C-alpha positions as CSV (number, residue, x, y, z in Angstrom):
1,X,90.1,106.0,80.3
2,X,87.8,106.7,83.2
3,X,89.3,107.4,86.5
4,X,87.2,107.1,89.6
5,X,88.4,109.2,92.6
6,X,87.1,109.3,96.1
7,X,85.0,112.5,96.6
8,X,87.6,114.1,98.9
9,X,90.5,113.4,96.5
10,X,88.4,114.9,93.6
11,X,87.7,118.0,95.7
12,X,91.4,118.5,96.4
13,X,92.2,118.0,92.8
14,X,89.5,120.4,91.7
15,X,90.8,123.0,94.2
16,X,94.4,122.6,93.0
17,X,93.2,123.0,89.4
18,X,91.4,126.2,90.2
19,X,94.4,127.6,92.0
20,X,96.7,126.7,89.1
21,X,94.2,127.9,86.4
22,X,94.0,124.5,84.9
23,X,91.2,122.0,84.1
24,X,90.8,119.0,86.5
25,X,92.0,116.8,83.6
26,X,95.2,118.9,83.1
27,X,95.9,118.9,86.8
28,X,95.5,115.1,86.9
29,X,97.8,114.5,83.9
30,X,100.4,116.8,85.5
31,X,100.2,115.0,88.9
32,X,100.4,111.6,87.3
33,X,103.3,112.6,85.1
34,X,105.2,114.0,88.1
35,X,104.6,110.8,90.0
36,X,105.9,108.7,87.2
37,X,109.0,110.8,86.8
38,X,109.8,110.6,90.5
39,X,109.1,106.8,90.5
40,X,111.6,106.3,87.6
41,X,114.2,108.5,89.4
42,X,113.8,106.4,92.6
43,X,114.3,103.2,90.6
44,X,117.5,104.6,88.9
45,X,118.9,105.5,92.3
46,X,118.1,102.1,93.7
47,X,119.9,100.4,90.7
48,X,122.9,102.8,91.2
49,X,123.1,101.9,94.9
50,X,123.1,98.2,94.0
51,X,125.9,98.6,91.5
52,X,127.9,100.7,93.9
53,X,127.5,98.1,96.6
54,X,128.4,95.2,94.2
55,X,131.4,97.0,92.7
56,X,132.6,98.9,95.7
57,X,136.2,97.5,95.5
58,X,136.5,98.3,91.8
59,X,135.1,101.8,92.3
60,X,137.6,102.4,95.1
61,X,140.5,101.3,92.9
62,X,139.3,103.5,90.0
63,X,139.1,106.5,92.5
64,X,142.8,106.1,93.4
């Protein structure tokens, strides 16, 4: 896979990699992995809110 980045983003990524003692590739993989984990967590929260809203009465009865 080839990833084309704007020059300014590449420069920021390169700077972060140098600060962390990583290669640019490792820094990119870490950043993408972190983004995907946060995205999945956000989706899980969204589904949980939907379930809580739909089943609010049942959840209230269970809490009694």
